[in-house]
N, C-alpha and C positions, 0 to 999 in steps of 0.2 A: 344126061350123064354130067353135063357142064355146070348142072344147077348144084348137083353135090359136090362138086370139086371147088366151088368158088370159096367157100367159108374157111376150106382148108387153104386155099391160096393165100387169104388176108392174114391167117394165123402165121404161116411161114414167113410173109414179108415184116410182120411185126417182130417175130424172134429175132430175124436177121439184123433188123435195126437196133434191138436192144443189146444183141451180142457186140455190134461195132461201137455203140456208145460207151458200152462199159470197156471194151479194148482201149478207146481213146481217152476214157477217164482214170484208167488205171496208172499210167506213168505219171500224171501229175500228182495222184494221192501217194504214190512210193517215192516221187520226189520230195513231197511235202513232210513225208514220215523220216526220210533219210536227213533231211535239213535240220528237223526238229531234235534228232539224236546226235547230229553233230554240234548243234548248239548247246544241249544237255552237257556233253562231254566238254566243251571250251568253258562254259560257266564253272563247271566243277574244277577244272584247271586252276581258274583266277580264285576260286573260293578256297581251294587248299592251300595254294602256294604264295597268293597275297592279301590274303585276309578280306575278299569282298564279301559284303552281307546285304540282305535286304533291308529297306528299300534300295534298288540299283539307283544311282545318280548318272543321268544321262546327259551330257552336254551337246546341244543341238545347233547347227548354225543355218545359215539361209539357204545353203545347196541343197541340203538335204530335205528341208521343207518344200523348195521347189519341186525336187523329184518325186516327193510324195504326193504333192498336187497333181502333178501330170498321171501319176499311176493310179491316182484315187485311194491311197491308202490313209486309213484313220488310224494316226499314231498313237493316239490315246488309247484306243483301244485294242490294236494289235502288238503293241510292246510287252504288255504285261503276260498276254498268251504267249508270245515268242519265248520271252527270257524266263517264263515260268515263275514268275514272282512279281511283288510290288515294285514299281518304278517312282522315280521323282524325273520329270521332264523338266529341264531348266536350259537358260541360256546365259549370255552376258549382254551388257549394254552396248559393247563394241558391235557385237554381230547383228544389233537392232539397228544402230545408226549406221552401218555398212548397208543395210538393205533399204533404208530411208533415203540414202545419198545415191541408189542406184536407179531411181525413179519408179514411174507406175507400171512398169513392166512385171514387176516382182512384189506388187501391192498384195495378191493372194499370199505370198510366201511369208510377207511380212505381218499379215493378220494373222496367220497361224503361229507363227513364232511368238507375237506379244500374248498368247495365251499360256505360255510356260512360265515357269518362276524364273526370276533374272537374279543371278549371282554377283556379288560384288567382284569386281576385278580392279587392279591398280593403275586403270587408266581413265579414271573419271575426269580428270582435267583435259587430257590429250589422248582422245580416244585412236586407237590402231585398227588395223585390218583383224577380221574376225579368226583368221588362222593363227596370227602372232597372238592373239589374246587367250585362245584355247592352249596354246603352247605354254604360255605363262602361267596358266591356272595350273596345268600339269606338274610345274616345276621339273625336278629330275627324277622323282620316283612315284609320282602320283599318289600324296600322301592321303587324299580324300577320296580316293578309288571311284574317278570318274570313268563312265563309258563315254566314247566320243562317237556321233553321228554327223557324217558329212561325207559329201561328194568330191571334195577338193584334193586332187591328188598331190598336190605340193604338201599339203597339210597332212595327208596319209603318210608319204614318205617320212616326214619329221617324226610323227607318231611312233613309227617302228623303230625309231632310235631310242625310245624311252621304255624300259621294262615295265611290264604289267599294266598296259594300256589296252582294254577291249576296244574294237572298232566295228561300227555298224555302218553299213551302206546299202543301198537299194539298187538291185541288178532284176531287169525283167520284171518290173512291177512287183517285187517283193522284197522284204528285209532280209538282211543276211549279216550273220556275226562272223568276223573273220577268224581264222585259226590263230593262235598265238603266234607271234613275230620270233625270229629268230635271236634277237636280243632278249626277249622274255626267256627263251628256252636255255639260253646260254646262263642268264641270271640265276635260273632255278638250278642248273646243274652245279652252278658254283656253290650255291648255298648247301645243296647236299653233299658236295666233298667238303664242306668246312672252309672253304675260302673266303666265304662273305657271311655276312650278318643280315637277316631280313629286318625291316623297318620294326616289325612287332618285339622282335628279340632285342632290338636297341633300346625300345621304349620300357621294356622289363628291365634291362640292365640299369637305365637311367633311374627307374623307380626304386631298384635295389640300393643303387649308391645314396639315393637321397635319404633311405632309411638308414643306411649305416653311417649316414654323415661323411661321406666321400665326395669332393667335389669333382668337377669335370676334369681337372688336371692330375687327379689321383691323390692329392694332399686331403689329409683330414681335416675337416671344419668342426668347429664346436657345435654340437647339436642342441637342440632345444630341450630344456628341462621339462620334464613332463610333471603336471600339477596333480598332486595327490588328491584323491577323492575324500570329501568328508563324510567319516562312517561314524558308526556309534563306538563308544570307548569300551575297551576290554572290561568285562564284566569281572575278571579277576583283579584287575588292578585298581577296582572301586572299593574292593573289601578293607575295612579298618584293620590296622596294623596292630598284632597281638604284643603286649609288653612283656620283655624278657624278664623272668623273676631271677635274681641272683641269689648266691648262698648268705649274703650279708643280709639282704631283706628278707631273707625265709627265716632267719631267727629273730623272735620277738624281743623287745627292748623294754626296760623300765624307763620311767620317766627321768630318774638319776642318773642314767647310763648305765646301769647294772644290767648285765642279762638275766632274763628270766630263767627259772627253772624249769625243765620240762616234768609235769608230773605223770608218772607212770601209773597205770592201773594196776591196783592190787586185787588179789583174790579175795573173796569174803570166807568169813568162817561159818561154820554150821551155827544154829539157834540154840544149841546146850552149852555152848562153851568150851566143851572137852572136847579134845581131840579123838577120833574113834578108836576103839582098841583093835590090836592086831590079832588075828585068828591065830592060837598056837597048834600045833600038831602034837599028837600022843607020844612021839619020840623025844618031843622036846619038854614034855610035861615029866617025865620019867627020869 
């Protein structure tokens, strides 16, 4: 009896093990799907309201690279999948110099950061801290549409005061795109209410003013004269002009100045020479 029950016992143990493994894996899959949906919604917000387009430019500092190294995150492979589009990973020379000054402890983060593109900043002669450099790259309205990837809390609080700046950070070995800040939400509400003008609308207004020849102060400025394209001449203008015939020129003159008489055509008579006789009626003959 025990011989026949032994295989069924093995199948029962395998079934319970698979059931438990599926239950343990289900929360991670659900969280991943939820995180992906939230990222898609946030990216759509920045695309619609702040004109973000692919490829997305991501400015990365040393703290993000150090967290990715500890969590074994492949930034180049996972960023395009998470943001669902092409990306350009970049950094600044100030961020690289900051890692170099911190010593050998951050050698791995420095090696990762060197692989990315280096964007020019205004601190070539006098380098500053990475947080200050990244804030200067964004200016007041983030005109170049940068994403910022950092773990620096001080930099994060400064970024939330600038509208239209997406923030990326790492938590529990996963990359997360933060929700839009309150400053960004208020900016969008003001634009929708008609109180503010977006940077794209300002650029359109500027281009229209240049076309109409209006300066920044509202005064009209002389516009450039357009050069006419050289084309073929009008065929009607190439025709020879007809000479007008006057009444005096129509009457022919003789050499001595007398007018020449016009010769009228005369009717010719028949060959007999006599005019044809008229037919008489009988009443007239009587």
